[in-house]
py3Dmol code that shows the C-alpha trace and the ligand (Angstrom):
import py3Dmol

protein = """\
ATOM      1  CA  UNK A   1      -2.498 -37.840  17.211  1.00  0.00           C
ATOM      2  CA  UNK A   2      -4.761 -34.848  17.157  1.00  0.00           C
ATOM      3  CA  UNK A   3      -3.968 -31.536  18.644  1.00  0.00           C
ATOM      4  CA  UNK A   4      -6.319 -30.315  21.447  1.00  0.00           C
ATOM      5  CA  UNK A   5      -8.934 -27.909  19.982  1.00  0.00           C
ATOM      6  CA  UNK A   6      -7.304 -24.514  21.248  1.00  0.00           C
ATOM      7  CA  UNK A   7      -4.137 -25.219  19.787  1.00  0.00           C
ATOM      8  CA  UNK A   8      -5.471 -26.511  16.393  1.00  0.00           C
ATOM      9  CA  UNK A   9      -7.444 -23.260  16.299  1.00  0.00           C
ATOM     10  CA  UNK A  10      -4.300 -21.263  16.847  1.00  0.00           C
ATOM     11  CA  UNK A  11      -2.348 -23.206  14.239  1.00  0.00           C
ATOM     12  CA  UNK A  12      -5.156 -22.526  11.858  1.00  0.00           C
ATOM     13  CA  UNK A  13      -5.018 -18.772  12.657  1.00  0.00           C
ATOM     14  CA  UNK A  14      -1.333 -18.756  12.016  1.00  0.00           C
ATOM     15  CA  UNK A  15      -1.900 -20.310   8.691  1.00  0.00           C
ATOM     16  CA  UNK A  16      -3.882 -17.434   7.556  1.00  0.00           C
ATOM     17  CA  UNK A  17      -0.813 -15.213   7.395  1.00  0.00           C
ATOM     18  CA  UNK A  18       1.047 -14.990   4.196  1.00  0.00           C
ATOM     19  CA  UNK A  19       4.267 -17.301   3.833  1.00  0.00           C
ATOM     20  CA  UNK A  20       3.271 -19.412   7.002  1.00  0.00           C
ATOM     21  CA  UNK A  21       2.745 -23.066   6.308  1.00  0.00           C
ATOM     22  CA  UNK A  22       1.600 -25.851   8.472  1.00  0.00           C
ATOM     23  CA  UNK A  23       4.925 -26.599   9.995  1.00  0.00           C
ATOM     24  CA  UNK A  24       5.841 -22.860  10.826  1.00  0.00           C
ATOM     25  CA  UNK A  25       2.150 -22.400  12.246  1.00  0.00           C
ATOM     26  CA  UNK A  26       2.662 -25.361  14.565  1.00  0.00           C
ATOM     27  CA  UNK A  27       6.058 -23.976  15.708  1.00  0.00           C
ATOM     28  CA  UNK A  28       4.588 -20.540  16.466  1.00  0.00           C
ATOM     29  CA  UNK A  29       1.573 -21.900  18.068  1.00  0.00           C
ATOM     30  CA  UNK A  30       3.635 -23.949  20.580  1.00  0.00           C
ATOM     31  CA  UNK A  31       5.898 -20.935  21.183  1.00  0.00           C
ATOM     32  CA  UNK A  32       2.776 -18.833  21.923  1.00  0.00           C
ATOM     33  CA  UNK A  33       1.672 -21.353  24.657  1.00  0.00           C
ATOM     34  CA  UNK A  34       5.165 -20.886  26.427  1.00  0.00           C
ATOM     35  CA  UNK A  35       4.842 -17.270  26.175  1.00  0.00           C
ATOM     36  CA  UNK A  36       4.121 -15.186  29.458  1.00  0.00           C
ATOM     37  CA  UNK A  37       0.536 -14.268  30.013  1.00  0.00           C
ATOM     38  CA  UNK A  38       1.031 -10.637  29.743  1.00  0.00           C
ATOM     39  CA  UNK A  39       3.021 -10.886  26.510  1.00  0.00           C
ATOM     40  CA  UNK A  40       0.201 -13.069  24.951  1.00  0.00           C
ATOM     41  CA  UNK A  41      -2.339 -10.582  26.216  1.00  0.00           C
ATOM     42  CA  UNK A  42      -0.510  -7.498  24.539  1.00  0.00           C
ATOM     43  CA  UNK A  43      -0.190  -9.527  21.342  1.00  0.00           C
ATOM     44  CA  UNK A  44      -4.065 -10.245  21.192  1.00  0.00           C
ATOM     45  CA  UNK A  45      -4.747  -6.641  22.049  1.00  0.00           C
ATOM     46  CA  UNK A  46      -2.340  -5.297  19.275  1.00  0.00           C
ATOM     47  CA  UNK A  47      -3.969  -7.530  16.722  1.00  0.00           C
ATOM     48  CA  UNK A  48      -7.448  -6.284  17.864  1.00  0.00           C
ATOM     49  CA  UNK A  49      -6.531  -2.674  17.930  1.00  0.00           C
ATOM     50  CA  UNK A  50      -4.703  -2.705  14.552  1.00  0.00           C
ATOM     51  CA  UNK A  51      -7.907  -4.019  13.083  1.00  0.00           C
ATOM     52  CA  UNK A  52     -10.441  -1.783  15.076  1.00  0.00           C
ATOM     53  CA  UNK A  53      -8.797   1.337  15.409  1.00  0.00           C
ATOM     54  CA  UNK A  54      -7.498   1.709  11.776  1.00  0.00           C
ATOM     55  CA  UNK A  55      -9.466   2.351   8.576  1.00  0.00           C
ATOM     56  CA  UNK A  56      -8.849   3.309   5.063  1.00  0.00           C
ATOM     57  CA  UNK A  57      -9.055   7.125   4.347  1.00  0.00           C
ATOM     58  CA  UNK A  58     -12.151   7.656   2.085  1.00  0.00           C
ATOM     59  CA  UNK A  59     -10.132  10.091   0.021  1.00  0.00           C
ATOM     60  CA  UNK A  60      -6.795   8.319  -0.707  1.00  0.00           C
ATOM     61  CA  UNK A  61      -7.169   4.955   0.681  1.00  0.00           C
ATOM     62  CA  UNK A  62      -4.191   5.342   3.102  1.00  0.00           C
ATOM     63  CA  UNK A  63      -4.334   3.541   6.207  1.00  0.00           C
ATOM     64  CA  UNK A  64      -5.252   6.131   9.078  1.00  0.00           C
ATOM     65  CA  UNK A  65      -6.793   6.355  12.648  1.00  0.00           C
ATOM     66  CA  UNK A  66      -8.798   9.443  11.508  1.00  0.00           C
ATOM     67  CA  UNK A  67     -10.714   9.545   8.316  1.00  0.00           C
ATOM     68  CA  UNK A  68      -9.712  11.626   6.377  1.00  0.00           C
ATOM     69  CA  UNK A  69      -5.902  10.771   7.027  1.00  0.00           C
ATOM     70  CA  UNK A  70      -3.322  13.367   8.201  1.00  0.00           C
ATOM     71  CA  UNK A  71      -1.996  13.772   4.734  1.00  0.00           C
ATOM     72  CA  UNK A  72      -5.392  14.569   2.920  1.00  0.00           C
ATOM     73  CA  UNK A  73      -6.338  16.952   5.954  1.00  0.00           C
ATOM     74  CA  UNK A  74      -2.804  18.942   5.706  1.00  0.00           C
ATOM     75  CA  UNK A  75      -3.602  21.935   3.579  1.00  0.00           C
ATOM     76  CA  UNK A  76       0.029  22.979   3.498  1.00  0.00           C
ATOM     77  CA  UNK A  77       0.746  20.008   1.273  1.00  0.00           C
ATOM     78  CA  UNK A  78       0.817  20.398  -2.660  1.00  0.00           C
ATOM     79  CA  UNK A  79      -2.875  19.709  -3.614  1.00  0.00           C
ATOM     80  CA  UNK A  80      -1.628  19.780  -7.343  1.00  0.00           C
ATOM     81  CA  UNK A  81       0.110  16.524  -7.214  1.00  0.00           C
ATOM     82  CA  UNK A  82      -1.057  13.041  -6.550  1.00  0.00           C
ATOM     83  CA  UNK A  83       1.548  10.076  -6.120  1.00  0.00           C
ATOM     84  CA  UNK A  84      -0.218   6.760  -6.670  1.00  0.00           C
ATOM     85  CA  UNK A  85       1.137   3.689  -5.110  1.00  0.00           C
ATOM     86  CA  UNK A  86       0.106   0.107  -4.821  1.00  0.00           C
ATOM     87  CA  UNK A  87      -0.182  -0.333  -1.071  1.00  0.00           C
ATOM     88  CA  UNK A  88      -0.486   1.849   2.036  1.00  0.00           C
ATOM     89  CA  UNK A  89       2.905   0.634   3.196  1.00  0.00           C
ATOM     90  CA  UNK A  90       4.612   2.239   0.154  1.00  0.00           C
ATOM     91  CA  UNK A  91       3.109   5.859   1.460  1.00  0.00           C
ATOM     92  CA  UNK A  92       4.970   5.112   4.675  1.00  0.00           C
ATOM     93  CA  UNK A  93       8.198   4.258   2.737  1.00  0.00           C
ATOM     94  CA  UNK A  94       7.879   7.340   0.527  1.00  0.00           C
ATOM     95  CA  UNK A  95       6.945   9.755   3.623  1.00  0.00           C
ATOM     96  CA  UNK A  96      10.377   8.622   5.187  1.00  0.00           C
ATOM     97  CA  UNK A  97      12.071  10.234   2.315  1.00  0.00           C
ATOM     98  CA  UNK A  98      10.484  13.717   3.453  1.00  0.00           C
ATOM     99  CA  UNK A  99      11.179  15.248  -0.149  1.00  0.00           C
ATOM    100  CA  UNK A 100       7.611  14.608  -1.329  1.00  0.00           C
ATOM    101  CA  UNK A 101       5.072  17.169  -0.379  1.00  0.00           C
ATOM    102  CA  UNK A 102       2.126  16.279  -2.372  1.00  0.00           C
ATOM    103  CA  UNK A 103      -0.772  13.963  -1.897  1.00  0.00           C
ATOM    104  CA  UNK A 104      -1.123  10.198  -2.329  1.00  0.00           C
ATOM    105  CA  UNK A 105      -3.638   7.719  -3.610  1.00  0.00           C
ATOM    106  CA  UNK A 106      -3.474   4.080  -2.771  1.00  0.00           C
ATOM    107  CA  UNK A 107      -4.811   1.539  -5.143  1.00  0.00           C
ATOM    108  CA  UNK A 108      -4.858  -1.496  -2.825  1.00  0.00           C
ATOM    109  CA  UNK A 109      -3.439  -3.670  -5.699  1.00  0.00           C
ATOM    110  CA  UNK A 110      -2.615  -3.738  -9.348  1.00  0.00           C
ATOM    111  CA  UNK A 111      -4.345  -4.781 -12.449  1.00  0.00           C
ATOM    112  CA  UNK A 112      -3.617  -8.398 -13.230  1.00  0.00           C
ATOM    113  CA  UNK A 113      -5.657 -10.099 -16.111  1.00  0.00           C
ATOM    114  CA  UNK A 114      -3.899 -13.438 -14.935  1.00  0.00           C
ATOM    115  CA  UNK A 115      -5.400 -13.332 -11.558  1.00  0.00           C
ATOM    116  CA  UNK A 116      -8.593 -11.494 -12.906  1.00  0.00           C
ATOM    117  CA  UNK A 117      -8.048  -8.295 -10.987  1.00  0.00           C
ATOM    118  CA  UNK A 118      -9.558  -5.619 -13.238  1.00  0.00           C
ATOM    119  CA  UNK A 119     -10.117  -1.789 -12.820  1.00  0.00           C
ATOM    120  CA  UNK A 120     -13.190  -2.115 -10.661  1.00  0.00           C
ATOM    121  CA  UNK A 121     -11.230  -4.366  -8.315  1.00  0.00           C
ATOM    122  CA  UNK A 122      -8.808  -1.695  -7.176  1.00  0.00           C
ATOM    123  CA  UNK A 123      -9.239   1.652  -5.720  1.00  0.00           C
ATOM    124  CA  UNK A 124      -9.407   3.469  -8.959  1.00  0.00           C
ATOM    125  CA  UNK A 125     -12.870   4.976  -9.231  1.00  0.00           C
ATOM    126  CA  UNK A 126     -12.098   7.422  -6.243  1.00  0.00           C
ATOM    127  CA  UNK A 127      -8.884   8.510  -8.025  1.00  0.00           C
ATOM    128  CA  UNK A 128     -10.602   9.497 -11.222  1.00  0.00           C
ATOM    129  CA  UNK A 129     -13.001  11.476  -9.118  1.00  0.00           C
ATOM    130  CA  UNK A 130     -10.376  13.297  -7.238  1.00  0.00           C
ATOM    131  CA  UNK A 131      -8.919  14.256 -10.709  1.00  0.00           C
ATOM    132  CA  UNK A 132     -11.947  16.194 -11.507  1.00  0.00           C
ATOM    133  CA  UNK A 133     -10.770  18.653  -8.901  1.00  0.00           C
ATOM    134  CA  UNK A 134      -9.185  21.328 -10.984  1.00  0.00           C
ATOM    135  CA  UNK A 135      -6.220  21.735  -8.706  1.00  0.00           C
ATOM    136  CA  UNK A 136      -4.475  18.279  -9.829  1.00  0.00           C
ATOM    137  CA  UNK A 137      -1.718  19.109 -12.126  1.00  0.00           C
ATOM    138  CA  UNK A 138       0.346  15.984 -12.029  1.00  0.00           C
ATOM    139  CA  UNK A 139      -0.175  12.194 -11.160  1.00  0.00           C
ATOM    140  CA  UNK A 140       3.059  10.561 -10.468  1.00  0.00           C
ATOM    141  CA  UNK A 141       2.733   6.736 -10.738  1.00  0.00           C
ATOM    142  CA  UNK A 142       4.778   4.748  -8.204  1.00  0.00           C
ATOM    143  CA  UNK A 143       3.356   1.283  -8.837  1.00  0.00           C
ATOM    144  CA  UNK A 144       6.284  -1.391  -8.451  1.00  0.00           C
ATOM    145  CA  UNK A 145       8.488  -2.217 -11.305  1.00  0.00           C
ATOM    146  CA  UNK A 146       6.752  -5.549 -11.879  1.00  0.00           C
ATOM    147  CA  UNK A 147       4.864  -6.651 -15.278  1.00  0.00           C
ATOM    148  CA  UNK A 148       1.535  -5.832 -13.309  1.00  0.00           C
ATOM    149  CA  UNK A 149       2.903  -2.524 -11.927  1.00  0.00           C
ATOM    150  CA  UNK A 150       3.993  -1.225 -15.487  1.00  0.00           C
ATOM    151  CA  UNK A 151       0.768  -2.626 -17.107  1.00  0.00           C
ATOM    152  CA  UNK A 152      -1.220  -0.610 -14.517  1.00  0.00           C
ATOM    153  CA  UNK A 153       0.944   2.551 -14.994  1.00  0.00           C
ATOM    154  CA  UNK A 154       0.137   2.323 -18.869  1.00  0.00           C
ATOM    155  CA  UNK A 155      -3.480   1.831 -18.123  1.00  0.00           C
ATOM    156  CA  UNK A 156      -3.561   4.921 -15.707  1.00  0.00           C
ATOM    157  CA  UNK A 157      -1.550   6.967 -18.108  1.00  0.00           C
ATOM    158  CA  UNK A 158      -4.109   6.422 -21.038  1.00  0.00           C
ATOM    159  CA  UNK A 159      -6.976   7.084 -18.707  1.00  0.00           C
ATOM    160  CA  UNK A 160      -5.575  10.335 -17.105  1.00  0.00           C
ATOM    161  CA  UNK A 161      -3.633  12.146 -19.850  1.00  0.00           C
ATOM    162  CA  UNK A 162      -6.669  12.887 -21.936  1.00  0.00           C
ATOM    163  CA  UNK A 163      -8.015  15.064 -19.045  1.00  0.00           C
ATOM    164  CA  UNK A 164      -4.765  17.285 -19.709  1.00  0.00           C
ATOM    165  CA  UNK A 165      -3.017  16.161 -16.511  1.00  0.00           C
ATOM    166  CA  UNK A 166       0.707  15.577 -16.529  1.00  0.00           C
ATOM    167  CA  UNK A 167       1.466  11.895 -15.919  1.00  0.00           C
ATOM    168  CA  UNK A 168       4.913  10.844 -14.751  1.00  0.00           C
ATOM    169  CA  UNK A 169       6.472   7.477 -13.661  1.00  0.00           C
ATOM    170  CA  UNK A 170       9.175   7.126 -11.029  1.00  0.00           C
ATOM    171  CA  UNK A 171      12.528   6.806 -12.386  1.00  0.00           C
ATOM    172  CA  UNK A 172      14.070   3.300 -12.042  1.00  0.00           C
ATOM    173  CA  UNK A 173      17.120   3.220  -9.922  1.00  0.00           C
ATOM    174  CA  UNK A 174      14.476   0.983  -8.602  1.00  0.00           C
ATOM    175  CA  UNK A 175      15.435  -2.240 -10.298  1.00  0.00           C
ATOM    176  CA  UNK A 176      12.921  -4.291 -12.290  1.00  0.00           C
ATOM    177  CA  UNK A 177      10.781  -6.402 -10.030  1.00  0.00           C
ATOM    178  CA  UNK A 178      11.666  -4.402  -6.950  1.00  0.00           C
ATOM    179  CA  UNK A 179       9.220  -3.040  -4.414  1.00  0.00           C
ATOM    180  CA  UNK A 180       8.906   0.171  -3.288  1.00  0.00           C
ATOM    181  CA  UNK A 181       8.649  -0.632   0.349  1.00  0.00           C
ATOM    182  CA  UNK A 182      12.063  -2.401   0.397  1.00  0.00           C
ATOM    183  CA  UNK A 183      13.909   0.555  -1.387  1.00  0.00           C
ATOM    184  CA  UNK A 184      16.243   2.574   0.723  1.00  0.00           C
ATOM    185  CA  UNK A 185      15.625   6.424   1.037  1.00  0.00           C
ATOM    186  CA  UNK A 186      18.376   7.492  -1.351  1.00  0.00           C
ATOM    187  CA  UNK A 187      17.053   5.354  -3.984  1.00  0.00           C
ATOM    188  CA  UNK A 188      13.478   6.473  -3.547  1.00  0.00           C
ATOM    189  CA  UNK A 189      14.538  10.177  -3.470  1.00  0.00           C
ATOM    190  CA  UNK A 190      16.291   9.721  -6.783  1.00  0.00           C
ATOM    191  CA  UNK A 191      13.240   7.972  -8.084  1.00  0.00           C
ATOM    192  CA  UNK A 192      10.921  10.863  -7.225  1.00  0.00           C
ATOM    193  CA  UNK A 193      13.397  13.343  -8.639  1.00  0.00           C
ATOM    194  CA  UNK A 194      14.074  11.597 -11.845  1.00  0.00           C
ATOM    195  CA  UNK A 195      10.504  10.823 -12.785  1.00  0.00           C
ATOM    196  CA  UNK A 196       9.755  10.876 -16.402  1.00  0.00           C
ATOM    197  CA  UNK A 197       6.829  11.796 -18.341  1.00  0.00           C
ATOM    198  CA  UNK A 198       4.541   9.029 -19.547  1.00  0.00           C
TER     199      UNK A 198
END
"""
ligand_1 = """\
1
ZN
Zn -6.087 10.180 2.852
"""
view = py3Dmol.view(width=600, height=400)
view.addModel(protein, "pdb")
view.setStyle({"model": 0}, {"cartoon": {"style": "trace"}})
view.addModel(ligand_1, "xyz")
view.setStyle({"model": 1}, {"stick": {}})
view.zoomTo()
view.show()
C-alpha cells in the first residue's frame, strides 16, 4: 500500500536528516501526525526560523543572528589569538569553558582526500586573509583528533608557520577519534591550557 502523499513527503523530509533511515522516518512521521496542532506549528516555525534567522559570520564562519557575530564584534577579546575548529558547534562547546578569550575560525569541515575535500572546499581562504592582519600572534588548531583532523592540523601548520605566526594544537586529554562537541568542560579546559606548539 502507498502512503498518502502528505505523509510520504514528511517521511522523505525526515530521511534528509543524518542517521534517520526509512523505518525511523516513518515512525517520526506518524508520531508527528498525532501531535497537537500547536506543537506541530511551533516545530515548523522553529525549523524555518533556524534557517532564516541564522547565517554564518563573514569573518569567522560562526553561526550568528547578526553578522559579524558577537565574538568578532567584541573588541575586549584577545585579537591576537585565533582558535580554529571544524564546526560552529565546537565554538559553543569551547565558549562554555569560559577560559578562552580569543577569536575563532570555523572551517566547516576538514581536509579529506578520501572524500575529495580539498583546501578550496573548506572555509580556509578567509582564515589566511585574517592572518595578514598583524595583530594575530597565535593560531590554535582544535580540529578533532581523527585522521582527517590531524591531517588538516598539519596542513594548516605548514601553511601558517612561514608567516611567523605561532601554531599550536590542543593537548589531547581528548582521546583519539573524539569530538570536541562531546568533551566535558574540564577536559576542554585542560586541552586549551596544555596546547603544544606544532
Ligand atoms: Zn565571527
